[in-house]
C-alpha positions as a Markdown table, in Angstrom:
| # | Residue | x | y | z |
|---|---|---|---|---|
| 1 | Asn | -9.5 | 16.2 | -40.0 |
| 2 | Arg | -6.2 | 14.4 | -39.2 |
| 3 | Asn | -7.7 | 13.0 | -36.0 |
| 4 | Gly | -10.4 | 11.2 | -37.9 |
| 5 | Met | -13.2 | 13.7 | -37.4 |
| 6 | Ile | -15.4 | 14.2 | -40.4 |
| 7 | Gly | -17.2 | 17.6 | -40.1 |
| 8 | Asn | -18.2 | 17.5 | -36.5 |
| 9 | Ile | -19.3 | 14.9 | -34.0 |
| 10 | Tyr | -22.9 | 15.1 | -35.2 |
| 11 | Ser | -22.1 | 14.6 | -38.9 |
| 12 | Met | -19.9 | 11.6 | -38.2 |
| 13 | Gly | -22.8 | 9.1 | -38.3 |
| 14 | Leu | -24.1 | 10.2 | -41.7 |
| 15 | Ala | -20.6 | 10.5 | -43.1 |
| 16 | Leu | -19.7 | 6.9 | -42.0 |
| 17 | Gln | -22.9 | 5.6 | -43.4 |
| 18 | Ala | -22.2 | 7.2 | -46.8 |
| 19 | Leu | -18.6 | 6.0 | -46.9 |
| 20 | Gln | -19.6 | 2.5 | -45.9 |
| 21 | Thr | -22.4 | 2.1 | -48.5 |
| 22 | Ser | -20.3 | 3.5 | -51.3 |
| 23 | Ser | -17.2 | 1.4 | -50.8 |
| 24 | Glu | -17.3 | 0.1 | -54.4 |
| 25 | Phe | -16.4 | 3.5 | -55.6 |
| 26 | Tyr | -13.2 | 3.8 | -53.6 |
| 27 | Ala | -10.0 | 4.0 | -55.6 |
| 28 | Pro | -7.2 | 3.0 | -55.6 |
| 29 | Arg | -7.5 | 1.4 | -52.2 |
| 30 | Lys | -10.1 | 0.5 | -49.6 |
| 31 | Trp | -11.0 | 3.2 | -47.1 |
| 32 | Asp | -9.6 | 2.6 | -43.6 |
| 33 | Arg | -12.4 | 3.5 | -41.2 |
| 34 | Ala | -10.5 | 2.7 | -38.0 |
| 35 | Gln | -9.5 | 6.3 | -37.2 |
| 36 | Ala | -13.0 | 7.7 | -37.8 |
| 37 | Leu | -14.6 | 4.9 | -35.7 |
| 38 | Ser | -12.1 | 5.7 | -32.8 |
| 39 | Val | -13.6 | 9.2 | -32.7 |
| 40 | Val | -17.1 | 7.8 | -32.4 |
| 41 | Tyr | -16.0 | 5.3 | -29.7 |
| 42 | Ser | -14.4 | 8.0 | -27.6 |
| 43 | His | -17.5 | 10.3 | -27.6 |
| 44 | Asp | -20.3 | 10.1 | -25.1 |
| 45 | Tyr | -23.4 | 10.6 | -27.2 |
| 46 | Lys | -26.4 | 12.0 | -25.5 |
| 47 | Gln | -28.9 | 12.7 | -28.3 |
| 48 | Pro | -31.0 | 9.6 | -29.4 |
| 49 | Met | -30.9 | 10.7 | -33.1 |
| 50 | Ala | -27.1 | 11.0 | -33.1 |
| 51 | Met | -26.9 | 7.6 | -31.5 |
| 52 | Ala | -29.2 | 6.2 | -34.2 |
| 53 | Gln | -27.0 | 7.6 | -36.9 |
| 54 | Val | -23.7 | 6.2 | -35.6 |
| 55 | Leu | -25.2 | 2.7 | -34.8 |
| 56 | Pro | -25.3 | 1.3 | -38.4 |
| 57 | Pro | -21.6 | 1.9 | -39.1 |
| 58 | Leu | -20.7 | 0.4 | -35.7 |
| 59 | Val | -22.6 | -2.8 | -36.5 |
| 60 | Gly | -21.6 | -2.9 | -40.1 |
| 61 | Lys | -25.1 | -2.6 | -41.5 |
| 62 | Ser | -27.2 | -0.1 | -43.4 |
| 63 | Tyr | -29.5 | 2.2 | -41.5 |
| 64 | Leu | -32.6 | 0.1 | -42.5 |
| 65 | Asn | -31.0 | -3.2 | -41.5 |
| 66 | Ala | -29.4 | -2.1 | -38.3 |
| 67 | Gly | -32.6 | -2.7 | -36.4 |
| 68 | Arg | -32.9 | -6.2 | -37.6 |
| 69 | Arg | -29.8 | -7.4 | -35.7 |
| 70 | Gly | -31.9 | -9.0 | -33.0 |
| 71 | Cys | -31.0 | -10.1 | -29.5 |
| 72 | Ala | -30.3 | -13.8 | -28.9 |
| 73 | Pro | -31.3 | -15.2 | -25.5 |
| 74 | Thr | -28.5 | -15.8 | -23.0 |
| 75 | Asn | -29.4 | -19.5 | -22.5 |
| 76 | Gly | -26.8 | -21.7 | -24.0 |
| 77 | Val | -24.4 | -18.8 | -24.5 |
| 78 | Ser | -20.9 | -19.2 | -23.0 |
| 79 | Pro | -20.4 | -17.3 | -19.7 |
| 80 | Ser | -17.8 | -15.1 | -21.2 |
| 81 | Arg | -20.3 | -13.7 | -23.7 |
| 82 | Arg | -23.2 | -13.1 | -21.3 |
| 83 | Leu | -24.0 | -9.7 | -20.0 |
| 84 | Pro | -22.3 | -8.9 | -16.7 |
| 85 | Pro | -24.5 | -9.0 | -13.6 |
| 86 | Ser | -26.1 | -5.8 | -12.5 |
| 87 | Val | -23.7 | -3.6 | -10.4 |
| 88 | Pro | -25.1 | -2.4 | -7.1 |
| 89 | Thr | -25.8 | 1.3 | -7.0 |
| 90 | Leu | -23.1 | 3.2 | -5.2 |
| 91 | Pro | -23.8 | 6.4 | -3.1 |
| 92 | Leu | -23.3 | 9.6 | -5.0 |
| 93 | Ser | -20.0 | 11.4 | -4.3 |
| 94 | Pro | -20.0 | 14.8 | -2.7 |
| 95 | Ser | -20.9 | 17.6 | -5.1 |
| 96 | Thr | -17.9 | 19.1 | -7.0 |
| 97 | Ala | -17.1 | 22.8 | -6.6 |
| 98 | Pro | -18.8 | 25.1 | -9.1 |
| 99 | Ile | -16.8 | 26.3 | -12.2 |
| 100 | Thr | -16.4 | 29.8 | -13.7 |
| 101 | Val | -16.9 | 30.1 | -17.5 |
| 102 | Gln | -16.1 | 33.2 | -19.6 |
| 103 | Phe | -18.8 | 33.8 | -22.2 |
| 104 | Ser | -18.7 | 36.4 | -24.9 |
| 105 | Ile | -20.9 | 37.3 | -27.9 |
| 106 | Thr | -19.5 | 39.1 | -31.0 |
| 107 | Asn | -21.0 | 40.5 | -34.2 |
| 108 | Thr | -18.6 | 42.0 | -36.7 |
| 109 | Leu | -20.8 | 41.7 | -39.8 |
| 110 | Lys | -23.2 | 44.6 | -39.4 |
| 111 | Asn | -24.0 | 46.9 | -36.4 |
| 112 | Tyr | -20.9 | 45.7 | -34.5 |
| 113 | Phe | -21.2 | 44.7 | -30.9 |
| 114 | His | -19.1 | 42.7 | -28.4 |
| 115 | Tyr | -20.0 | 41.8 | -24.8 |
| 116 | Ser | -18.3 | 39.5 | -22.4 |
| 117 | Thr | -19.1 | 38.1 | -18.9 |
| 118 | Ser | -18.0 | 35.5 | -16.4 |
| 119 | Val | -20.6 | 33.2 | -14.9 |
| 120 | Cys | -20.4 | 30.6 | -12.1 |
| 121 | Val | -22.3 | 27.4 | -12.7 |
| 122 | Pro | -22.4 | 23.9 | -11.1 |
| 123 | His | -19.7 | 21.4 | -12.2 |
| 124 | Lys | -20.5 | 19.6 | -15.5 |
| 125 | Ser | -23.1 | 22.2 | -16.5 |
| 126 | Thr | -23.8 | 22.4 | -20.3 |
| 127 | Leu | -23.1 | 25.5 | -22.4 |
| 128 | Leu | -26.9 | 26.0 | -22.5 |
| 129 | His | -26.8 | 26.4 | -18.7 |
| 130 | Val | -24.0 | 28.9 | -19.0 |
| 131 | Met | -26.0 | 30.9 | -21.5 |
| 132 | Lys | -29.1 | 30.8 | -19.3 |
| 133 | Lys | -27.1 | 32.0 | -16.3 |
| 134 | Ala | -25.6 | 34.9 | -18.3 |
| 135 | Arg | -29.1 | 35.8 | -19.5 |
| 136 | Lys | -30.5 | 35.8 | -16.0 |
| 137 | Glu | -27.7 | 38.1 | -14.8 |
| 138 | Lys | -27.8 | 40.4 | -17.8 |
| 139 | Pro | -31.0 | 39.9 | -19.7 |
| 140 | Asp | -30.7 | 43.0 | -21.8 |
| 141 | Ile | -27.4 | 41.8 | -23.2 |
| 142 | Phe | -27.2 | 38.0 | -23.2 |
| 143 | Cys | -30.8 | 37.3 | -24.2 |
| 144 | Phe | -31.1 | 34.4 | -26.7 |
| 145 | Lys | -33.6 | 32.1 | -28.4 |
| 146 | Thr | -33.4 | 28.4 | -29.3 |
| 147 | Lys | -35.5 | 25.9 | -31.3 |
| 148 | Lys | -35.8 | 22.2 | -30.8 |
| 149 | Thr | -34.2 | 19.9 | -33.3 |
| 150 | His | -33.6 | 16.1 | -33.4 |
| 151 | Leu | -30.0 | 16.8 | -32.3 |
| 152 | Gly | -31.0 | 19.0 | -29.4 |
| 153 | Pro | -31.5 | 22.8 | -28.9 |
| 154 | Phe | -30.3 | 25.0 | -31.7 |
| 155 | Val | -29.5 | 28.7 | -31.0 |
| 156 | Thr | -31.4 | 30.9 | -33.5 |
| 157 | Ser | -30.6 | 34.4 | -32.1 |
| 158 | Ile | -28.5 | 36.2 | -29.5 |
| 159 | His | -28.9 | 39.8 | -28.4 |
| 160 | Gly | -31.8 | 40.1 | -30.7 |
| 161 | Leu | -29.8 | 39.2 | -33.8 |
| 162 | Ala | -31.0 | 36.1 | -35.6 |
| 163 | Gly | -29.4 | 33.9 | -38.2 |
| 164 | Asn | -30.7 | 34.3 | -41.8 |
| 165 | Lys | -30.8 | 31.5 | -44.4 |
| 166 | Thr | -31.0 | 34.1 | -47.3 |
| 167 | Glu | -28.0 | 36.0 | -46.0 |
| 168 | Arg | -26.3 | 32.7 | -44.9 |
| 169 | Thr | -25.7 | 33.9 | -41.4 |
| 170 | Tyr | -25.7 | 31.9 | -38.1 |
| 171 | Trp | -24.2 | 31.9 | -34.6 |
| 172 | Gln | -21.1 | 29.8 | -34.3 |
| 173 | Phe | -19.7 | 28.7 | -30.9 |
| 174 | Leu | -15.9 | 28.6 | -30.4 |
| 175 | Ser | -13.5 | 27.7 | -27.7 |
| 176 | Cys | -10.0 | 29.3 | -28.1 |
| 177 | Trp | -11.1 | 30.1 | -31.6 |
| 178 | Ser | -11.8 | 26.4 | -32.5 |
| 179 | Pro | -15.4 | 25.5 | -33.4 |
| 180 | Leu | -17.2 | 23.3 | -30.8 |
| 181 | Gln | -17.9 | 19.8 | -31.9 |
| 182 | Glu | -21.0 | 19.5 | -29.8 |
| 183 | Gly | -24.2 | 21.4 | -29.4 |
| 184 | Val | -25.1 | 23.9 | -26.6 |
| 185 | Gly | -27.2 | 21.2 | -25.0 |
| 186 | Thr | -24.4 | 18.7 | -24.6 |
| 187 | Tyr | -21.1 | 20.6 | -24.5 |
| 188 | Lys | -19.7 | 20.9 | -21.0 |
| 189 | Pro | -17.2 | 23.8 | -20.6 |
| 190 | Lys | -14.2 | 23.4 | -18.3 |
| 191 | Asn | -13.3 | 25.7 | -15.5 |
| 192 | Trp | -12.3 | 29.2 | -16.8 |
| 193 | Glu | -12.8 | 28.1 | -20.4 |
| 194 | His | -13.6 | 31.0 | -22.7 |
| 195 | Ile | -16.6 | 30.3 | -25.0 |
| 196 | Gln | -17.2 | 32.7 | -27.8 |
| 197 | Ala | -20.5 | 33.0 | -29.8 |
| 198 | Val | -19.6 | 34.7 | -33.1 |
| 199 | Phe | -22.1 | 35.8 | -35.7 |
| 200 | Ser | -20.7 | 34.3 | -38.9 |
| 201 | Thr | -21.5 | 33.5 | -42.6 |
| 202 | Tyr | -21.2 | 30.2 | -44.4 |
């Protein structure tokens, strides 16, 4: 993408690794990675595996060698390069007002259905929290299943309709008809944001 994103935020680590290790094949000029790295710098990664995948490009090493970087002792290091002293813990700010999120599920491939609801969740709730609240309020409509992956929970079915590798179908999550760049376990909807789960093919 023009903003430096390669695929989505979770594919960035592997893409940067591939581009970095195959630099001898670039033509006619060297690849400028600054724009792509700025996307990584600005994202707050939560999943350990995603962090492990973006670490090698950030330190300019291969995946196998990134862990050999080592940590030098601070003795003899100039004060400007030492780690800052620990910051005292501040009291938590008052809780922020809850937010309302619009959530809809749509299947246009076979046996069409479309359902929509609005749910109220605590501020900074993830999309997974929104889905759980919708399921709690209307379990016959917004039921869903997930499976654990190294990048967090992955939605396998909604409203009894599961993705199928043979038929190349899956559930895609959109905001204002743009695909989300994070998973349901990390994406945090904004107040009155409309999240759509659309049954799609790839």
